[in-house]
C-alpha positions in Angstrom: 103.5 39.8 91.9 100.9 40.8 89.4 97.3 39.8 89.6 94.1 40.7 87.9 91.6 40.6 90.8 93.8 41.2 93.9 96.9 43.3 94.7 99.9 41.8 96.6 102.0 44.3 98.5 104.8 43.5 101.0 106.1 46.2 103.3 108.1 45.8 106.5 107.4 42.1 106.7 103.7 42.5 106.3 101.8 41.3 103.2 98.6 43.2 102.4 96.3 41.3 100.0 93.6 43.6 98.6 90.5 42.3 96.8 90.6 44.5 93.8 87.4 44.6 91.8 86.0 47.8 93.2 83.6 48.4 90.3 82.0 45.1 91.2 82.3 45.6 95.0 85.1 43.0 94.9 82.7 40.2 93.9 84.3 36.8 94.0 84.9 34.9 90.7 87.0 32.0 89.4 90.0 34.3 88.8 89.9 35.6 92.4 89.7 32.1 93.7 92.8 31.0 91.8 94.7 34.2 92.6 94.0 34.1 96.3 95.3 30.5 96.5 98.4 31.6 94.5 98.9 34.5 96.9 98.8 32.3 100.0 101.1 29.8 98.4 103.6 32.6 97.7 103.3 34.0 101.2 104.1 30.7 102.9 107.3 30.4 100.8 108.5 33.9 101.7 110.3 34.1 105.0 110.3 37.9 104.8 106.5 37.8 105.3 105.6 37.6 108.9 101.9 38.5 108.9 99.1 38.9 106.3 96.3 41.5 106.1 93.4 41.0 103.8 91.2 43.9 102.9 89.1 45.3 100.0 89.5 48.1 97.5 86.8 50.8 97.4 83.7 50.8 99.6 83.3 47.0 100.0 85.3 44.1 101.4 83.6 41.6 99.1 79.9 41.6 98.0 79.9 37.8 97.6 79.8 35.7 94.5 79.7 37.5 91.2 76.1 37.1 90.1 76.6 38.2 86.5 75.7 34.7 85.3 72.2 35.3 86.6 70.2 32.2 87.5 73.1 29.9 86.5 75.5 31.5 89.0 75.5 28.5 91.3 74.8 25.8 88.7 78.0 23.8 88.5 76.9 21.9 85.4 76.2 25.1 83.5 79.3 27.0 84.7 82.0 24.3 84.6 80.6 21.5 82.4 78.5 18.5 83.5 79.6 16.7 86.7 80.4 13.1 86.2 77.6 10.6 86.9 77.5 7.3 88.7 76.0 4.2 87.0 72.7 4.9 88.7 72.6 8.5 87.4 73.4 10.2 90.6 76.1 12.9 90.6 79.7 11.8 91.4 80.5 14.3 94.1 84.2 13.3 94.0 84.4 15.1 90.6 86.5 18.2 90.9 83.8 20.2 89.0 81.5 19.6 92.0 83.9 21.2 94.5 82.9 24.5 96.2 85.3 27.2 95.1 85.0 29.2 98.3 86.0 26.1 100.2 89.1 25.7 98.2 90.2 29.2 99.3 89.3 28.8 103.0 91.1 25.4 103.1 94.2 27.1 101.7 94.0 29.9 104.3 93.5 27.2 107.0 96.8 25.6 106.1 98.7 28.9 106.0 101.8 29.2 108.2 101.5 33.0 108.7 98.9 34.8 110.9 96.1 36.3 108.8 94.2 39.5 109.8 91.0 40.5 108.0 90.5 44.3 107.8 86.9 44.5 106.8 86.3 47.9 105.3 82.8 47.6 104.0 80.0 45.1 103.1 81.0 41.4 103.3 78.3 38.9 102.4 78.3 35.3 101.2 81.8 34.3 100.4 82.8 37.8 101.4 82.3 36.8 105.0 82.8 33.1 104.9 86.4 33.5 103.5 87.2 35.5 106.6 86.3 32.6 108.9 89.6 30.9 108.2 91.5 34.1 109.0 92.7 34.4 112.6 91.6 37.9 113.6 88.8 40.1 112.1 88.8 43.9 112.6 85.9 45.8 111.2 85.3 49.3 110.1 82.2 51.0 111.4 81.1 50.9 107.7 81.3 47.1 107.5 78.2 45.0 107.1 78.0 41.2 107.2 75.6 38.6 105.9 75.4 34.9 105.7 72.7 35.3 103.0 72.6 31.7 101.6 69.1 30.9 102.8 67.8 33.9 101.0 69.4 32.7 97.7 68.1 29.1 98.1 71.5 27.6 98.7 73.5 26.6 101.8 76.5 28.0 103.6 79.8 27.2 101.8 83.5 27.7 102.2 83.5 25.2 105.0 81.7 27.8 107.1 79.5 25.1 108.8 82.8 24.0 110.4 84.4 27.4 111.1 81.4 29.6 112.1 80.1 27.7 115.1 83.6 27.4 116.5 84.0 31.2 116.3 80.6 32.4 117.5 78.8 29.4 118.9 76.1 27.3 117.4 73.1 29.4 118.4 74.5 32.6 116.9 75.7 30.8 113.8 72.3 29.4 113.2 70.5 32.7 113.8 72.6 34.4 111.2 72.4 31.6 108.7 68.7 30.8 109.2 67.6 34.5 108.6 70.2 35.3 106.0 70.0 39.0 107.1 72.7 41.6 106.7 73.8 43.0 110.0 76.1 45.9 111.1 79.6 45.8 112.5 78.4 46.3 116.1 76.3 43.2 115.9 79.2 41.3 114.5 81.3 42.5 117.5 78.6 41.6 120.0 78.3 38.1 118.4 82.0 37.4 118.5 82.6 37.5 114.7 85.0 40.4 114.9 87.3 41.4 117.7 87.2 45.2 117.2 85.3 47.9 115.4 87.1 51.1 114.5 86.6 54.3 112.5 87.0 53.8 108.8 90.1 55.9 108.7 91.7 53.8 111.5 91.0 50.4 110.0 94.3 49.7 108.2 96.4 51.4 110.8 94.9 49.2 113.5 95.4 46.1 111.5 99.0 47.1 110.6 99.8 47.9 114.2 98.8 44.4 115.2 100.6 42.8 112.3 103.8 44.8 113.2 103.6 43.6 116.8 103.6 40.0 115.6 106.3 40.6 113.0 108.8 42.4 115.2 108.4 40.6 118.6 107.7 36.9 117.9 109.5 33.8 116.5 108.1 32.8 113.1 108.3 29.1 113.6 106.5 29.4 117.0 103.7 31.5 115.4 103.3 29.0 112.6 103.0 26.1 115.1 100.7 28.1 117.4 98.4 28.8 114.4 98.1 25.2 113.4 97.8 24.0 117.0 94.9 26.3 117.8 92.9 25.6 114.6 93.5 21.9 114.3 93.1 21.0 118.0 89.9 23.0 118.3 88.3 19.9 116.8 90.1 17.3 118.9 87.8 15.1 121.0 90.0 14.9 124.0 92.6 17.3 125.6 95.1 14.4 125.5 95.5 15.1 121.8 96.6 18.7 122.6 98.9 17.3 125.3 100.6 15.1 122.7 101.2 18.0 120.4 102.2 20.4 123.2 104.8 17.9 124.4 106.3 17.5 121.0 106.4 21.3 120.6 108.0 22.0 123.9 110.6 19.3 123.4 111.5 20.2 119.8 111.4 24.0 120.3 113.0 23.8 123.8 116.3 22.7 122.2 116.2 25.3 119.4 118.4 28.4 119.1 115.2 30.5 119.0 114.3 29.5 122.5 117.8 30.2 123.9 117.7 33.6 122.2 114.2 34.3 123.6 115.1 33.5 127.1 118.4 35.4 127.0 116.8 38.4 125.4 114.3 38.5 128.2 117.0 38.2 130.9 119.2 40.8 129.3 116.3 43.1 128.7 116.8 43.5 124.9 114.8 42.7 121.8 115.1 39.1 120.6 116.5 38.3 117.2 114.9 35.0 116.1 116.7 33.2 113.2 114.7 30.0 112.6 112.7 30.1 109.3 109.3 28.7 108.5 110.6 27.5 105.1 113.5 25.4 106.5 113.3 25.0 110.3 109.9 23.6 111.2 110.4 20.7 113.7 110.5 17.1 112.6 107.1 16.2 114.0 105.4 18.7 111.7 102.8 18.2 110.3 101.6 16.0 113.2 98.1 15.5 111.7 99.6 13.4 108.9 99.6 10.1 110.8 101.8 8.5 108.1 104.7 10.4 109.7 104.4 8.1 112.7 103.6 4.7 111.3 
């Protein structure tokens, strides 16, 4: 696939998406927004892709929003055209022009059926860090820097980060980073739980690929897709009974599948398993369970 602001490369069942505006430190713009959504759409439809790595070209992961518009950078009326108004003159926040672009990306990643690994090679601030929050595992280079800089720009956290960040690092750490808006090093990100590992710059992609290969070669794709959605969506459930309901559906449906029979026999016979069920065609009938209309 050919894109303007990202590259899309598949090798050995692993998709690597590279933010590719190195001359702009991979700053996020409307084209990158659209292309990232298109890339995740394509990845979900491709059964050959078992895991996704997201990284940046050059010395940055993503320096945040492209600020080339100056003072109007975050002015939706100026950038996209006036947002619709209600009869009393207030903004109609249901207007598509009022939607946060970064949030559209993170919501698409949230819905992804493949595991997503961020390989953070350099500075990642603003949307450069909040887009990572919907990814599953974050590995940082020693050169990486992070910053939830919104308070220093006069705006607020975006990309649904007020939902994601406290779930990942806890409310106190999330508030400290967002209140101060300061940029902090990879080791602080590790200590705060934002990333799971910090490695030498020349080991970053190798480390991410080794993890992606382990997922791609040893696991059942449908199981991984279900696990991803179970963990993310049930993290917000108000009672463990909600998890029990989904667990029960999953154990029942998958317990009767060819994948499970293969997984058990491969273990007993001490050989690699060969899972055949596909995400594109073999998701269980209770999926997506969060759409209650399926059960009315």
